[in-house]
N, CA, C and O atoms as a GROMACS GRO file, in nm:
protein
  376
    1MET      N    1   0.082  -0.118   0.000
    1MET     CA    2   0.000   0.000   0.000
    1MET      C    3   0.087   0.126   0.000
    1MET      O    4   0.060   0.221  -0.072
    2LEU      N    5   0.193   0.124   0.082
    2LEU     CA    6   0.280   0.241   0.087
    2LEU      C    7   0.354   0.258  -0.046
    2LEU      O    8   0.379   0.371  -0.090
    3THR      N    9   0.387   0.147  -0.110
    3THR     CA   10   0.456   0.156  -0.238
    3THR      C   11   0.365   0.218  -0.342
    3THR      O   12   0.411   0.297  -0.426
    4LEU      N   13   0.238   0.184  -0.338
    4LEU     CA   14   0.143   0.239  -0.434
    4LEU      C   15   0.124   0.389  -0.412
    4LEU      O   16   0.119   0.466  -0.508
    5SER      N   17   0.112   0.431  -0.285
    5SER     CA   18   0.096   0.574  -0.258
    5SER      C   19   0.224   0.650  -0.294
    5SER      O   20   0.218   0.766  -0.338
    6GLY      N   21   0.341   0.587  -0.275
    6GLY     CA   22   0.466   0.650  -0.315
    6GLY      C   23   0.475   0.667  -0.465
    6GLY      O   24   0.525   0.768  -0.514
    7ALA      N   25   0.425   0.569  -0.538
    7ALA     CA   26   0.426   0.578  -0.684
    7ALA      C   27   0.331   0.687  -0.731
    7ALA      O   28   0.362   0.759  -0.826
    8LYS      N   29   0.216   0.700  -0.665
    8LYS     CA   30   0.122   0.806  -0.701
    8LYS      C   31   0.183   0.944  -0.675
    8LYS      O   32   0.167   1.036  -0.755
    9PHE      N   33   0.255   0.956  -0.561
    9PHE     CA   34   0.318   1.084  -0.528
    9PHE      C   35   0.426   1.119  -0.630
    9PHE      O   36   0.438   1.234  -0.670
   10ALA      N   37   0.505   1.020  -0.669
   10ALA     CA   38   0.611   1.043  -0.767
   10ALA      C   39   0.553   1.083  -0.902
   10ALA      O   40   0.606   1.171  -0.970
   11ALA      N   41   0.443   1.019  -0.940
   11ALA     CA   42   0.381   1.053  -1.068
   11ALA      C   43   0.321   1.193  -1.062
   11ALA      O   44   0.328   1.267  -1.160
   12ALA      N   45   0.262   1.228  -0.949
   12ALA     CA   46   0.201   1.360  -0.935
   12ALA      C   47   0.307   1.470  -0.933
   12ALA      O   48   0.287   1.577  -0.989
   13SER      N   49   0.421   1.442  -0.870
   13SER     CA   50   0.526   1.544  -0.865
   13SER      C   51   0.594   1.560  -1.002
   13SER      O   52   0.642   1.668  -1.035
   14ALA      N   53   0.599   1.452  -1.079
   14ALA     CA   54   0.660   1.461  -1.212
   14ALA      C   55   0.570   1.539  -1.306
   14ALA      O   56   0.618   1.616  -1.390
   15VAL      N   57   0.440   1.520  -1.293
   15VAL     CA   58   0.346   1.590  -1.381
   15VAL      C   59   0.329   1.734  -1.334
   15VAL      O   60   0.339   1.827  -1.414
   16GLY      N   61   0.304   1.750  -1.208
   16GLY     CA   62   0.281   1.885  -1.155
   16GLY      C   63   0.395   1.927  -1.065
   16GLY      O   64   0.372   1.961  -0.949
   17GLY      N   65   0.515   1.924  -1.114
   17GLY     CA   66   0.632   1.958  -1.035
   17GLY      C   67   0.630   2.101  -0.985
   17GLY      O   68   0.697   2.133  -0.886
   18ARG      N   69   0.556   2.187  -1.050
   18ARG     CA   70   0.548   2.326  -1.010
   18ARG      C   71   0.482   2.338  -0.872
   18ARG      O   72   0.522   2.423  -0.792
   19HIS      N   73   0.383   2.256  -0.844
   19HIS     CA   74   0.315   2.261  -0.715
   19HIS      C   75   0.405   2.208  -0.603
   19HIS      O   76   0.400   2.258  -0.491
   20PHE      N   77   0.487   2.106  -0.634
   20PHE     CA   78   0.577   2.050  -0.534
   20PHE      C   79   0.681   2.153  -0.490
   20PHE      O   80   0.713   2.161  -0.372
   21ARG      N   81   0.734   2.231  -0.583
   21ARG     CA   82   0.834   2.333  -0.550
   21ARG      C   83   0.771   2.451  -0.478
   21ARG      O   84   0.840   2.524  -0.408
   22PHE      N   85   0.644   2.471  -0.494
   22PHE     CA   86   0.575   2.583  -0.431
   22PHE      C   87   0.571   2.566  -0.279
   22PHE      O   88   0.572   2.666  -0.207
   23TYR      N   89   0.568   2.445  -0.230
   23TYR     CA   90   0.555   2.420  -0.086
   23TYR      C   91   0.683   2.450  -0.009
   23TYR      O   92   0.676   2.482   0.110
   24TRP      N   93   0.799   2.440  -0.072
   24TRP     CA   94   0.924   2.461   0.001
   24TRP      C   95   0.937   2.601   0.058
   24TRP      O   96   0.969   2.611   0.177
   25PRO      N   97   0.914   2.708  -0.013
   25PRO     CA   98   0.924   2.840   0.050
   25PRO      C   99   0.817   2.859   0.158
   25PRO      O  100   0.843   2.923   0.260
   26LEU      N  101   0.699   2.804   0.137
   26LEU     CA  102   0.593   2.814   0.237
   26LEU      C  103   0.633   2.737   0.363
   26LEU      O  104   0.613   2.787   0.474
   27LEU      N  105   0.687   2.619   0.346
   27LEU     CA  106   0.731   2.541   0.462
   27LEU      C  107   0.848   2.608   0.534
   27LEU      O  108   0.855   2.605   0.657
   28ALA      N  109   0.939   2.668   0.459
   28ALA     CA  110   1.052   2.737   0.521
   28ALA      C  111   1.004   2.858   0.600
   28ALA      O  112   1.053   2.883   0.710
   29ALA      N  113   0.910   2.934   0.546
   29ALA     CA  114   0.857   3.050   0.618
   29ALA      C  115   0.781   3.007   0.742
   29ALA      O  116   0.790   3.073   0.845
   30LEU      N  117   0.707   2.898   0.734
   30LEU     CA  118   0.635   2.846   0.850
   30LEU      C  119   0.732   2.800   0.959
   30LEU      O  120   0.709   2.826   1.077
   31ALA      N  121   0.838   2.732   0.920
   31ALA     CA  122   0.938   2.687   1.017
   31ALA      C  123   1.007   2.805   1.083
   31ALA      O  124   1.034   2.802   1.203
   32LEU      N  125   1.036   2.908   1.007
   32LEU     CA  126   1.100   3.027   1.063
   32LEU      C  127   1.008   3.097   1.160
   32LEU      O  128   1.052   3.144   1.265
   33ALA      N  129   0.880   3.106   1.127
   33ALA     CA  130   0.783   3.170   1.215
   33ALA      C  131   0.765   3.091   1.344
   33ALA      O  132   0.754   3.149   1.452
   34LEU      N  133   0.762   2.958   1.333
   34LEU     CA  134   0.744   2.876   1.453
   34LEU      C  135   0.870   2.870   1.538
   34LEU      O  136   0.862   2.843   1.658
   35SER      N  137   0.984   2.894   1.479
   35SER     CA  138   1.106   2.892   1.560
   35SER      C  139   1.110   3.009   1.658
   35SER      O  140   1.182   3.003   1.758
   36GLY      N  141   1.036   3.113   1.631
   36GLY     CA  142   1.028   3.224   1.725
   36GLY      C  143   0.948   3.190   1.848
   36GLY      O  144   0.955   3.262   1.948
   37CYS      N  145   0.872   3.082   1.845
   37CYS     CA  146   0.792   3.039   1.961
   37CYS      C  147   0.874   2.958   2.061
   37CYS      O  148   0.825   2.929   2.170
   38MET      N  149   0.995   2.922   2.026
   38MET     CA  150   1.079   2.844   2.116
   38MET      C  151   1.130   2.931   2.229
   38MET      O  152   1.149   3.051   2.211
   39SER      N  153   1.152   2.872   2.344
   39SER     CA  154   1.207   2.949   2.456
   39SER      C  155   1.352   2.986   2.425
   39SER      O  156   1.424   2.911   2.359
   40ALA      N  157   1.392   3.102   2.473
   40ALA     CA  158   1.525   3.152   2.440
   40ALA      C  159   1.636   3.070   2.505
   40ALA      O  160   1.737   3.040   2.441
   41THR      N  161   1.618   3.034   2.630
   41THR     CA  162   1.720   2.956   2.699
   41THR      C  163   1.654   2.840   2.771
   41THR      O  164   1.538   2.847   2.811
   42THR      N  165   1.730   2.737   2.787
   42THR     CA  166   1.685   2.623   2.865
   42THR      C  167   1.792   2.593   2.968
   42THR      O  168   1.911   2.609   2.942
   43GLN      N  169   1.750   2.549   3.086
   43GLN     CA  170   1.845   2.518   3.191
   43GLN      C  171   1.898   2.377   3.168
   43GLN      O  172   1.823   2.280   3.174
   44VAL      N  173   2.027   2.366   3.142
   44VAL     CA  174   2.089   2.238   3.113
   44VAL      C  175   2.143   2.174   3.241
   44VAL      O  176   2.125   2.054   3.262
   45ALA      N  177   2.208   2.253   3.324
   45ALA     CA  178   2.268   2.200   3.447
   45ALA      C  179   2.206   2.268   3.567
   45ALA      O  180   2.145   2.374   3.555
   46GLY      N  181   2.222   2.206   3.683
   46GLY     CA  182   2.164   2.261   3.804
   46GLY      C  183   2.239   2.383   3.856
   46GLY      O  184   2.176   2.481   3.896
   47ALA      N  185   2.369   2.380   3.855
   47ALA     CA  186   2.448   2.489   3.910
   47ALA      C  187   2.539   2.548   3.803
   47ALA      O  188   2.583   2.479   3.711
   48ASP      N  189   2.566   2.677   3.817
   48ASP     CA  190   2.655   2.744   3.723
   48ASP      C  191   2.799   2.710   3.760
   48ASP      O  192   2.838   2.733   3.874
   49PRO      N  193   2.880   2.658   3.668
   49PRO     CA  194   3.018   2.623   3.701
   49PRO      C  195   3.105   2.744   3.736
   49PRO      O  196   3.207   2.730   3.802
   50ALA      N  197   3.064   2.862   3.693
   50ALA     CA  198   3.143   2.981   3.724
   50ALA      C  199   3.110   3.038   3.862
   50ALA      O  200   3.176   3.132   3.906
   51ASP      N  201   3.010   2.984   3.930
   51ASP     CA  202   2.970   3.033   4.062
   51ASP      C  203   3.067   2.980   4.167
   51ASP      O  204   3.080   2.858   4.183
   52PRO      N  205   3.138   3.069   4.240
   52PRO     CA  206   3.235   3.020   4.338
   52PRO      C  207   3.170   2.953   4.459
   52PRO      O  208   3.237   2.878   4.530
   53SER      N  209   3.042   2.978   4.484
   53SER     CA  210   2.978   2.916   4.600
   53SER      C  211   2.907   2.786   4.563
   53SER      O  212   2.834   2.730   4.646
   54ALA      N  213   2.926   2.737   4.441
   54ALA     CA  214   2.862   2.612   4.398
   54ALA      C  215   2.923   2.494   4.472
   54ALA      O  216   3.044   2.491   4.497
   55LYS      N  217   2.839   2.396   4.508
   55LYS     CA  218   2.888   2.279   4.579
   55LYS      C  219   2.958   2.185   4.480
   55LYS      O  220   2.909   2.161   4.370
   56VAL      N  221   3.072   2.135   4.522
   56VAL     CA  222   3.149   2.042   4.438
   56VAL      C  223   3.189   1.922   4.523
   56VAL      O  224   3.189   1.929   4.646
   57ALA      N  225   3.224   1.814   4.458
   57ALA     CA  226   3.271   1.695   4.527
   57ALA      C  227   3.410   1.720   4.585
   57ALA      O  228   3.490   1.792   4.525
   58PRO      N  229   3.439   1.662   4.701
   58PRO     CA  230   3.573   1.682   4.759
   58PRO      C  231   3.681   1.618   4.672
   58PRO      O  232   3.659   1.517   4.606
   59VAL      N  233   3.796   1.680   4.675
   59VAL     CA  234   3.909   1.632   4.596
   59VAL      C  235   4.005   1.559   4.688
   59VAL      O  236   4.041   1.609   4.794
   60GLY      N  237   4.046   1.441   4.646
   60GLY     CA  238   4.141   1.363   4.725
   60GLY      C  239   4.253   1.314   4.636
   60GLY      O  240   4.240   1.310   4.514
   61TYR      N  241   4.363   1.276   4.698
   61TYR     CA  242   4.477   1.226   4.621
   61TYR      C  243   4.506   1.084   4.664
   61TYR      O  244   4.518   1.056   4.783
   62ARG      N  245   4.517   0.995   4.567
   62ARG     CA  246   4.561   0.858   4.591
   62ARG      C  247   4.672   0.828   4.491
   62ARG      O  248   4.655   0.847   4.371
   63SER      N  249   4.781   0.783   4.540
   63SER     CA  250   4.893   0.749   4.453
   63SER      C  251   4.860   0.624   4.372
   63SER      O  252   4.805   0.528   4.425
   64THR      N  253   4.895   0.627   4.245
   64THR     CA  254   4.869   0.511   4.161
   64THR      C  255   4.974   0.402   4.180
   64THR      O  256   4.951   0.288   4.140
   65ILE      N  257   5.087   0.435   4.238
   65ILE     CA  258   5.193   0.336   4.258
   65ILE      C  259   5.221   0.314   4.406
   65ILE      O  260   5.331   0.272   4.442
   66ALA      N  261   5.123   0.341   4.492
   66ALA     CA  262   5.144   0.330   4.637
   66ALA      C  263   5.181   0.190   4.682
   66ALA      O  264   5.270   0.178   4.766
   67PRO      N  265   5.119   0.082   4.633
   67PRO     CA  266   5.158  -0.050   4.687
   67PRO      C  267   5.290  -0.102   4.631
   67PRO      O  268   5.332  -0.212   4.666
   68TYR      N  269   5.356  -0.027   4.547
   68TYR     CA  270   5.480  -0.073   4.485
   68TYR      C  271   5.594  -0.075   4.587
   68TYR      O  272   5.613   0.021   4.662
   69THR      N  273   5.669  -0.184   4.588
   69THR     CA  274   5.792  -0.191   4.666
   69THR      C  275   5.902  -0.241   4.573
   69THR      O  276   5.882  -0.334   4.495
   70SER      N  277   6.014  -0.181   4.583
   70SER     CA  278   6.124  -0.217   4.495
   70SER      C  279   6.181  -0.352   4.534
   70SER      O  280   6.199  -0.382   4.652
   71LEU      N  281   6.208  -0.433   4.435
   71LEU     CA  282   6.267  -0.565   4.459
   71LEU      C  283   6.413  -0.570   4.418
   71LEU      O  284   6.472  -0.678   4.415
   72ARG      N  285   6.469  -0.458   4.388
   72ARG     CA  286   6.609  -0.456   4.348
   72ARG      C  287   6.691  -0.382   4.451
   72ARG      O  288   6.637  -0.289   4.511
   73PRO      N  289   6.810  -0.412   4.476
   73PRO     CA  290   6.885  -0.528   4.430
   73PRO      C  291   6.847  -0.653   4.510
   73PRO      O  292   6.828  -0.646   4.632
   74ALA      N  293   6.836  -0.762   4.444
   74ALA     CA  294   6.805  -0.890   4.507
   74ALA      C  295   6.936  -0.961   4.538
   74ALA      O  296   7.032  -0.960   4.460
   75ALA      N  297   6.936  -1.020   4.652
   75ALA     CA  298   7.058  -1.092   4.690
   75ALA      C  299   7.071  -1.216   4.602
   75ALA      O  300   6.973  -1.288   4.582
   76PRO      N  301   7.191  -1.243   4.551
   76PRO     CA  302   7.208  -1.361   4.467
   76PRO      C  303   7.189  -1.488   4.550
   76PRO      O  304   7.236  -1.500   4.663
   77ALA      N  305   7.121  -1.582   4.490
   77ALA     CA  306   7.100  -1.711   4.555
   77ALA      C  307   7.096  -1.816   4.445
   77ALA      O  308   7.068  -1.785   4.329
   78PRO      N  309   7.123  -1.937   4.479
   78PRO     CA  310   7.117  -2.043   4.378
   78PRO      C  311   6.974  -2.056   4.325
   78PRO      O  312   6.878  -2.045   4.401
   79TRP      N  313   6.961  -2.080   4.196
   79TRP     CA  314   6.828  -2.081   4.135
   79TRP      C  315   6.743  -2.197   4.186
   79TRP      O  316   6.621  -2.185   4.193
   80ARG      N  317   6.806  -2.310   4.221
   80ARG     CA  318   6.731  -2.425   4.269
   80ARG      C  319   6.664  -2.394   4.404
   80ARG      O  320   6.550  -2.434   4.427
   81ASP      N  321   6.734  -2.324   4.492
   81ASP     CA  322   6.676  -2.289   4.622
   81ASP      C  323   6.558  -2.192   4.604
   81ASP      O  324   6.456  -2.206   4.672
   82ARG      N  325   6.572  -2.096   4.515
   82ARG     CA  326   6.462  -2.001   4.490
   82ARG      C  327   6.342  -2.071   4.427
   82ARG      O  328   6.228  -2.042   4.463
   83ASN      N  329   6.366  -2.163   4.335
   83ASN     CA  330   6.258  -2.235   4.272
   83ASN      C  331   6.185  -2.323   4.373
   83ASN      O  332   6.062  -2.331   4.370
   84ASP      N  333   6.257  -2.388   4.460
   84ASP     CA  334   6.194  -2.472   4.562
   84ASP      C  335   6.113  -2.389   4.662
   84ASP      O  336   6.015  -2.438   4.718
   85ALA      N  337   6.154  -2.266   4.685
   85ALA     CA  338   6.084  -2.179   4.781
   85ALA      C  339   5.947  -2.137   4.729
   85ALA      O  340   5.856  -2.116   4.809
   86VAL      N  341   5.930  -2.125   4.598
   86VAL     CA  342   5.803  -2.078   4.544
   86VAL      C  343   5.721  -2.191   4.483
   86VAL      O  344   5.605  -2.168   4.447
   87ALA      N  345   5.775  -2.309   4.470
   87ALA     CA  346   5.703  -2.420   4.409
   87ALA      C  347   5.599  -2.475   4.507
   87ALA      O  348   5.620  -2.470   4.628
   88PRO      N  349   5.486  -2.527   4.455
   88PRO     CA  350   5.387  -2.587   4.544
   88PRO      C  351   5.442  -2.714   4.610
   88PRO      O  352   5.524  -2.786   4.552
   89ARG      N  353   5.396  -2.739   4.728
   89ARG     CA  354   5.443  -2.856   4.801
   89ARG      C  355   5.382  -2.982   4.740
   89ARG      O  356   5.267  -2.982   4.699
   90PRO      N  357   5.458  -3.088   4.735
   90PRO     CA  358   5.403  -3.214   4.680
   90PRO      C  359   5.295  -3.270   4.772
   90PRO      O  360   5.304  -3.257   4.894
   91LYS      N  361   5.192  -3.332   4.712
   91LYS     CA  362   5.084  -3.390   4.791
   91LYS      C  363   5.132  -3.519   4.855
   91LYS      O  364   5.209  -3.596   4.796
   92GLN      N  365   5.086  -3.539   4.977
   92GLN     CA  366   5.122  -3.661   5.048
   92GLN      C  367   5.028  -3.773   5.006
   92GLN      O  368   4.910  -3.749   4.981
   93ASP      N  369   5.079  -3.894   4.999
   93ASP     CA  370   4.993  -4.008   4.967
   93ASP      C  371   4.903  -4.039   5.085
   93ASP      O  372   4.944  -4.029   5.201
   94ARG      N  373   4.780  -4.076   5.056
   94ARG     CA  374   4.683  -4.104   5.163
   94ARG      C  375   4.683  -4.245   5.199
   94ARG      O  376   4.608  -4.286   5.287
   0.00000   0.00000   0.00000
């Protein structure tokens, strides 16, 4: 149904194209006239950012590398002893 009405509109605009072009200036003038009915300003935010008495969230400092501890220089040790220190313990037979 929409395709049929679209075809009728296309045929009407091709035959009477003068009427189709006539509506554009009328629609533009109507849009311009209605744009004067819009409110001049709208409130976007609650508080003005330039107001020095505006409430703001407290500012705090947390170091991003606070839990870091240096592991250098490491005392030399045999690699087998270090590997055994971090390896999981073998399971005992039940």
